[in-house]
C-alpha positions as CSV (number, residue, x, y, z in Angstrom):
1,M,63.5,108.9,135.4
2,I,59.7,109.1,133.0
3,K,60.3,107.4,129.8
4,K,59.0,109.0,127.2
5,L,55.6,108.9,126.2
6,T,55.4,106.9,122.7
7,K,52.0,105.2,122.9
8,L,48.2,105.7,125.5
9,V,46.1,101.6,124.3
10,G,49.0,99.6,126.0
11,L,49.8,101.6,128.6
12,K,49.6,100.8,133.0
13,K,47.6,103.1,133.8
14,T,50.3,103.8,136.6
15,D,52.4,105.1,134.4
16,F,49.5,107.2,132.5
17,D,49.2,109.3,136.0
18,A,53.2,109.4,136.2
19,F,52.9,111.3,132.7
20,V,50.2,113.6,134.3
21,Q,51.7,114.2,137.2
22,S,55.4,115.8,135.2
23,G,53.5,117.2,133.2
24,N,54.1,115.3,129.9
25,I,50.6,114.5,129.4
26,H,48.0,117.6,130.4
27,L,44.5,117.6,130.8
28,S,41.6,118.0,133.8
29,P,38.9,115.3,134.4
30,A,35.2,116.1,133.5
31,R,33.1,118.0,135.5
32,L,29.4,118.0,135.1
33,I,29.1,122.3,136.5
34,P,32.6,122.9,134.8
35,V,34.0,126.4,135.8
36,L,33.7,127.4,132.5
37,K,31.5,130.2,130.3
38,V,27.9,129.4,129.6
39,G,28.3,128.4,125.5
40,D,31.7,127.6,126.0
41,E,32.4,124.4,123.6
42,M,34.7,123.2,127.0
43,A,31.4,123.5,128.8
44,L,29.3,121.9,126.9
45,T,32.0,118.9,125.7
46,S,32.6,118.9,130.1
47,I,29.3,118.2,130.7
48,I,28.0,115.8,127.7
49,L,31.5,113.9,129.4
50,S,30.0,114.1,133.1
51,S,27.2,112.4,132.0
52,L,28.2,109.5,130.2
53,R,29.9,108.9,133.5
54,L,26.7,109.5,135.7
55,I,24.1,107.9,133.6
56,K,24.6,104.1,132.3
57,E,21.8,104.1,130.4
58,F,23.1,107.0,127.8
59,R,26.5,105.5,127.9
60,D,25.3,102.8,127.0
61,V,23.9,103.7,124.3
62,F,27.0,106.2,122.5
63,F,29.2,103.4,123.6
64,S,27.6,101.4,121.3
65,E,27.1,103.6,118.9
66,T,30.8,104.1,119.2
67,Q,31.8,100.6,119.9
68,I,33.9,102.0,122.7
69,S,34.6,99.2,125.4
70,R,32.4,99.1,128.3
71,A,34.9,96.7,130.3
72,G,37.0,97.4,132.8
73,R,37.0,101.3,134.8
74,I,36.2,104.3,132.3
75,Y,37.7,107.3,133.2
76,Y,36.7,111.2,131.1
77,F,39.0,114.0,130.4
78,T,39.2,116.9,128.4
79,E,41.2,119.5,127.3
80,A,44.0,117.0,126.7
81,V,47.2,117.7,125.2
82,F,50.6,115.5,125.0
83,K,53.7,117.2,125.1
84,D,55.9,114.4,123.7
85,I,53.8,114.2,120.3
86,D,52.4,117.2,120.0
87,S,52.8,120.6,122.4
88,E,50.1,122.5,119.8
89,S,47.3,120.3,120.0
90,R,44.6,120.6,122.6
91,I,42.0,117.0,122.5
92,D,38.8,119.0,123.9
93,G,37.7,115.0,124.8
94,L,39.3,112.3,125.8
95,I,38.0,108.6,126.9
96,I,40.1,105.4,128.6
97,V,39.2,102.6,129.5
98,V,41.7,100.7,132.0
99,V,41.3,96.7,131.9
100,G,43.8,94.7,134.3
101,G,45.9,97.8,135.0
102,V,46.7,98.5,131.6
103,I,44.8,101.3,128.9
104,K,43.1,99.2,127.2
105,D,40.7,101.3,124.2
106,A,40.4,105.4,124.1
107,A,38.9,107.5,121.9
108,I,39.6,111.7,120.9
109,L,36.2,113.5,120.7
110,E,36.2,116.8,118.8
111,M,33.7,119.3,120.0
112,K,32.2,122.3,117.8
113,N,28.8,124.3,118.8
114,K,27.1,127.2,117.3
115,N,28.6,128.2,113.5
116,N,31.5,126.2,114.1
117,S,32.3,123.5,111.9
118,V,34.6,120.2,112.2
119,D,38.1,122.0,110.5
120,A,39.9,119.5,108.2
121,P,43.3,120.3,109.1
122,Q,42.6,120.0,113.4
123,L,41.2,116.8,112.1
124,Q,43.9,115.6,110.7
125,R,46.2,116.6,112.8
126,Y,44.3,114.3,115.4
127,I,45.0,111.6,113.1
128,S,48.2,111.6,113.2
129,L,48.3,111.9,117.1
130,A,44.9,109.5,117.0
131,S,48.0,107.3,114.7
132,K,51.4,107.5,117.6
133,L,49.2,107.0,120.5
134,K,47.4,104.0,118.8
135,I,44.0,105.8,119.7
136,K,41.5,103.8,117.2
137,K,38.6,106.1,117.7
138,I,38.3,109.8,116.9
139,I,34.7,111.1,117.9
140,T,33.0,114.4,116.3
141,I,30.2,116.3,117.3
142,S,28.8,119.5,116.0
143,N,25.6,121.1,115.1
144,Q,26.4,119.7,111.5
145,F,24.6,116.6,110.0
146,V,25.7,113.9,107.9
147,A,23.6,110.9,106.8
148,H,25.1,108.2,108.8
149,P,27.5,108.4,111.4
150,S,30.8,106.4,109.6
151,L,30.3,109.5,108.0
152,S,32.2,112.8,108.4
153,P,31.4,116.3,107.7
154,V,34.7,117.1,106.4
155,N,37.2,115.6,103.4
156,V,39.8,113.6,105.5
157,R,41.6,111.1,104.8
158,V,42.1,108.6,107.1
159,P,44.2,104.9,108.0
160,K,42.2,101.8,108.0
161,S,43.1,101.5,112.0
162,I,41.5,104.5,112.7
163,S,37.4,105.1,113.3
164,L,36.1,108.1,112.3
165,L,32.8,109.2,113.4
166,H,30.5,112.2,112.9
167,F,27.1,112.7,116.1
168,S,25.1,115.8,115.6
169,W,24.1,117.4,118.8
170,T,20.1,116.7,117.7
171,Y,21.3,112.7,117.9
172,L,22.5,112.9,120.9
173,Q,19.3,115.1,122.4
174,T,17.1,112.4,120.7
175,I,18.8,109.4,122.6
176,A,18.2,111.7,125.8
177,H,14.6,111.9,124.7
178,L,14.8,108.6,123.7
179,L,15.8,107.2,127.8
180,L,13.1,109.6,129.4
181,F,10.5,107.8,127.8
182,K,8.3,105.3,129.2
183,N,9.8,101.9,127.2
184,D,12.3,99.2,127.2
185,T,15.5,101.1,127.5
186,N,14.4,104.0,129.9
187,I,16.5,105.0,132.3
188,V,16.1,102.3,135.7
189,D,17.6,105.0,138.2
190,E,15.8,107.9,139.7
191,D,18.9,110.5,140.4
192,Q,19.6,109.7,136.9
193,I,16.6,110.6,135.4
194,E,17.2,114.0,137.0
195,L,20.5,114.4,135.5
196,M,20.0,113.2,132.1
197,K,16.7,115.9,132.3
198,E,19.3,118.3,133.9
199,V,21.3,118.0,130.9
200,L,18.9,117.8,128.3
201,F,17.4,121.6,129.7
202,Y,21.1,122.4,129.2
203,L,21.2,121.1,125.7
204,E,18.1,122.8,124.6
205,N,18.6,126.0,125.7
206,K,20.3,128.7,123.1
207,V,23.1,129.6,125.1
208,S,24.5,126.3,124.9
209,G,24.8,127.0,121.4
210,V,23.6,123.3,120.1
211,V,21.0,123.5,117.6
212,G,19.0,121.2,115.0
213,Y,19.0,120.6,110.9
214,S,17.3,124.3,109.9
215,Q,18.8,124.5,105.9
216,M,19.5,122.4,102.8
217,K,22.8,123.3,100.8
218,S,23.3,126.1,98.9
219,G,23.4,123.0,95.9
220,W,19.7,122.3,96.6
221,N,18.5,125.8,95.3
222,T,20.6,125.5,92.0
223,V,19.4,121.9,91.6
224,V,15.4,123.7,91.5
225,E,17.0,126.6,89.3
226,N,18.1,124.5,86.6
227,I,15.4,122.6,86.6
228,N,13.5,125.4,86.4
229,S,15.0,126.5,83.4
230,Q,14.8,123.3,82.1
231,K,18.8,123.1,82.2
232,K,20.0,120.1,81.9
233,L,22.0,118.2,85.2
234,K,25.0,116.1,84.9
235,M,26.0,113.0,87.2
236,S,29.1,115.2,87.5
237,D,28.2,118.4,88.9
238,A,29.0,119.4,92.4
239,F,25.9,121.1,93.3
240,V,23.4,118.0,91.8
241,E,25.5,115.8,94.7
242,E,25.3,118.6,97.5
243,A,21.4,118.4,97.0
244,V,20.9,114.9,97.1
245,V,23.1,114.9,100.6
246,S,21.0,118.0,101.8
247,W,17.9,115.2,100.9
248,E,19.5,112.3,103.0
249,E,20.9,114.8,105.8
250,E,17.3,116.5,106.3
251,E,16.0,112.8,106.0
252,R,17.7,111.5,109.1
253,D,16.8,115.4,111.3
254,M,13.3,113.3,110.1
255,A,13.8,110.9,111.4
256,L,15.1,112.3,114.6
257,M,12.2,114.6,114.7
258,L,10.1,111.6,115.0
259,S,11.4,110.0,117.0
260,R,11.4,112.2,119.5
261,E,8.1,112.8,119.3
262,L,7.6,109.3,119.4
263,G,9.4,107.8,122.6
264,V,10.4,105.3,120.1
265,M,14.1,105.3,117.5
266,V,12.8,105.8,114.3
267,K,15.2,104.7,111.3
268,S,15.5,106.0,108.2
269,S,16.7,104.1,104.2
270,I,20.4,105.1,104.8
271,A,22.3,102.4,104.3
272,R,24.3,100.6,107.4
273,N,28.2,101.0,105.5
274,K,29.8,103.2,103.7
275,A,29.7,101.1,100.5
276,Q,26.2,101.0,100.5
277,L,25.9,104.8,101.3
278,K,28.6,105.2,98.7
279,D,25.9,103.1,96.0
280,K,22.5,104.6,97.5
281,L,24.1,108.4,96.6
282,K,24.7,107.2,93.6
283,R,21.2,106.0,92.7
284,D,19.6,109.2,94.3
285,I,22.3,111.4,92.3
286,K,21.1,108.8,88.6
287,S,17.2,109.5,90.1
288,L,17.7,113.5,90.8
289,V,19.7,113.8,86.6
290,T,17.1,111.2,85.2
291,K,13.4,111.6,87.0
292,H,13.7,115.2,88.7
293,K,12.9,113.0,91.9
294,L,14.1,111.9,94.9
295,E,12.9,109.6,97.3
296,S,13.2,108.4,101.2
297,S,11.9,105.8,103.5
298,L,10.7,106.0,107.8
299,M,10.8,103.0,109.6
300,I,8.8,103.2,112.8
301,R,8.4,100.2,114.9
302,G,4.4,99.5,115.5
303,S,3.2,101.9,112.3
304,V,1.1,100.2,109.4
305,S,3.7,100.3,106.9
306,D,7.0,102.4,106.5
307,V,5.8,106.6,105.7
308,G,7.0,107.0,102.2
309,V,8.1,110.9,101.2
310,I,9.0,111.9,97.2
311,A,9.9,115.1,96.9
312,E,9.3,115.9,92.9
313,F,11.1,119.0,91.6
314,D,9.2,119.7,88.5
315,T,6.0,120.4,90.6
316,R,7.6,120.6,93.4
317,T,5.6,118.7,95.3
318,I,6.1,117.3,98.5
319,I,4.7,113.6,98.6
320,M,3.8,111.3,101.8
321,S,2.5,107.9,101.7
322,V,1.9,105.3,103.8
323,R,-0.2,101.1,102.7
324,T,-2.5,99.4,104.2
325,Q,-4.2,96.2,103.7
326,P,-7.8,95.7,103.2
327,P,-9.9,92.8,104.2
328,L,-9.3,90.2,101.5
329,D,-11.8,87.9,102.6
330,R,-14.3,90.5,101.5
331,G,-15.0,91.6,98.0
332,V,-14.5,94.9,96.2
333,K,-16.9,96.9,97.7
334,A,-16.6,95.7,101.6
335,R,-12.7,96.5,100.7
336,I,-13.5,99.7,98.9
337,G,-16.1,100.9,102.6
338,W,-13.7,99.3,104.9
339,I,-11.1,102.1,103.7
340,I,-14.0,105.1,103.6
341,R,-14.0,104.2,107.9
342,Q,-11.0,104.5,107.9
343,V,-10.2,108.3,106.3
344,E,-13.1,108.8,108.5
345,N,-12.1,108.0,111.6
346,F,-9.1,110.2,111.1
347,E,-11.4,113.1,111.4
348,K,-13.2,112.0,114.1
349,K,-9.9,111.9,116.0
350,N,-8.7,114.8,115.2
351,P,-11.2,116.9,113.6
352,E,-9.3,120.4,113.2
353,L,-5.6,119.1,111.6
354,F,-8.0,116.9,109.2
355,N,-9.8,119.7,108.0
356,Q,-6.4,122.0,107.6
357,I,-4.7,118.5,105.2
358,S,-7.8,117.3,104.0
359,K,-8.3,118.7,100.6
360,E,-4.0,117.5,99.6
361,L,-5.6,113.6,100.7
362,W,-5.7,111.5,98.0
363,I,-6.5,107.4,98.5
364,E,-4.8,105.2,96.3
365,G,-6.0,102.0,95.6
366,D,-3.4,99.3,93.8
367,V,-4.8,96.9,91.4
368,K,-3.8,93.8,91.2
369,F,-1.7,92.5,87.7
370,S,-1.9,96.3,86.3
371,S,0.6,99.3,86.7
372,N,-2.4,101.5,87.0
373,N,-3.2,102.5,90.0
374,I,-6.6,104.0,91.0
375,R,-6.2,107.8,92.4
376,I,-9.4,110.0,94.5
377,K,-8.7,112.7,95.8
378,Y,-10.5,112.7,99.4
379,S,-13.2,115.1,98.4
380,N,-13.9,112.9,95.6
381,I,-13.5,109.3,97.5
382,E,-16.7,107.4,97.5
383,S,-16.1,107.5,93.5
384,L,-14.2,104.3,94.4
385,Y,-17.3,102.8,94.3
386,D,-17.3,103.0,90.5
387,Y,-13.7,100.4,90.5
388,T,-15.7,97.8,92.5
389,D,-14.9,95.6,89.1
390,K,-11.3,96.3,89.9
391,D,-9.0,94.0,92.2
392,I,-8.3,96.3,94.6
393,Y,-5.8,94.9,97.0
394,A,-3.9,97.5,98.4
395,F,-4.4,101.2,99.8
396,N,-1.9,103.8,99.9
397,I,-3.5,107.1,101.8
398,L,-1.1,110.7,100.2
399,Y,-0.6,113.7,101.8
400,I,0.5,115.9,98.5
401,K,1.5,119.2,98.7
402,D,2.6,121.4,96.4
403,L,5.6,123.7,98.3
404,G,5.9,125.8,95.3
405,K,8.4,129.2,95.5
406,G,9.0,127.4,99.3
407,F,11.1,124.1,97.4
408,S,13.6,125.7,96.2
409,S,14.3,127.4,100.2
410,P,16.5,126.0,101.9
411,R,15.1,127.4,104.9
412,K,11.8,126.8,104.2
413,F,12.0,123.7,102.5
414,V,13.1,122.1,106.4
415,E,10.2,123.7,107.7
416,K,7.8,123.2,105.2
417,I,8.5,119.9,105.1
418,E,9.1,118.8,109.0
419,K,5.4,120.5,109.7
420,M,3.8,118.1,106.8
421,L,5.4,115.2,108.3
422,L,4.5,115.3,111.7
423,D,0.9,116.9,110.7
424,Y,0.6,113.5,108.3
425,Y,1.8,111.2,111.4
426,Q,-1.0,113.0,114.2
427,C,-3.7,112.8,111.3
428,V,-2.6,109.7,109.1
429,V,-0.3,107.1,110.0
430,Q,-1.5,107.1,113.9
431,Y,-4.4,105.7,113.2
432,L,-4.4,104.0,110.1
433,T,-4.1,99.6,110.7
434,K,-4.2,96.8,108.3
435,W,-5.7,94.0,108.2
436,S,-4.9,90.6,109.5
437,P,-6.1,87.8,108.1
438,P,-8.0,85.5,110.8
439,P,-5.8,82.3,112.1
440,P,-6.3,78.7,110.2
441,K,-9.6,76.5,111.6
442,I,-9.5,73.1,112.5
443,E,-12.6,72.0,110.6
444,S,-14.2,69.5,113.1
445,K,-15.3,66.3,111.3
446,K,-18.7,64.9,111.4
447,T,-18.5,61.9,112.4
448,E,-21.5,59.4,111.3
449,S,-23.7,57.3,114.2
450,T,-24.0,53.7,113.4
451,Q,-25.8,51.1,115.3
452,D,-24.9,47.5,115.6
453,K,-26.8,45.6,113.1
454,D,-27.5,41.7,113.5
455,V,-26.0,40.0,111.0
456,N,-27.9,36.4,110.4
């Protein structure tokens, strides 16, 4: 006689199979080519779970991010229903990890596509179900963006025993792209490479229902309008927080976009745990309220420096910057000549793009022991020589663009800032270098040749 199901994690695999055979647990194995309508959420779920099963490197990255155990045998299922506990809830995806014949780890997956959002009441039911089954991980995937995977797009109470994680489809697409680049994390097996290409082809086809980050939240436009009409912002204004959250989500989207272009994971300045995320949100809200400004940075492996991005609401301007250091073993005049040659090299490398953005490029010189930096428009770059009496020890190349009405448009803002970033990186960042001091040398000791003298 089959006992009543009381847990999943800690259950013997043979008992799990018996529950499946009796109908107490209803589920289907994940299929790479599901017999379902193209674009259906369950088709998407089945394809993703099958790709995790079949592509080692894709699985390694996903399991590392979600902290799912990779020790043991792993099983992937769709449309799971646990009749003894909640006969109404049908789980999109279920992953179980079996070690020594016992289920040691498991994760519930809820997937949404198109404009469908993660549903709070549904998620609350899953949390209750996970608690009863002793499952410690719930993973949601949708077109919704969050600043960090530990944040959920919906506000629900989660027990400390359960980790609630969220990923955008754009993030999974980015992981797939990176694995197909020739780098130290690429897929080794040629057949798995072809599988990853096919999965990526499906994800990037509009019929899949997968879309990227396309617009800021409505609070963004409200903040711009209030600042434009000189209305005072408050830290407690809900639309202010909404605007800041949008900015942090867009920062993550810019990092993912560059990652796909470069083949390396670009990191944003978003903090790595909930406490830090909360602190950053408060700092950003304060900056927006008091300075009418939001700042971010993108960390790119191998670039001369982080790429700074600033949104100035008063002027509706975006400022992008990258910093470099000139030869400090030379005089200021030589340092100025060095940065001028760097900028001239941008034009040689990409003359068409340089011509498009050069009117909005600025050169900023950092002066030692001074808070007043020198800022010169590119068209007047030769006037830097007027400051040879200043100890300039670093230069910033700035791309400053007035977005005008596009700044307040939730959709146009995303389009414009992302195009700005791609243009700036292609024209400036990827060609900018910095001076490195030469290694110290061992000075040859001069020896004085002496001759023996007869001592009388």
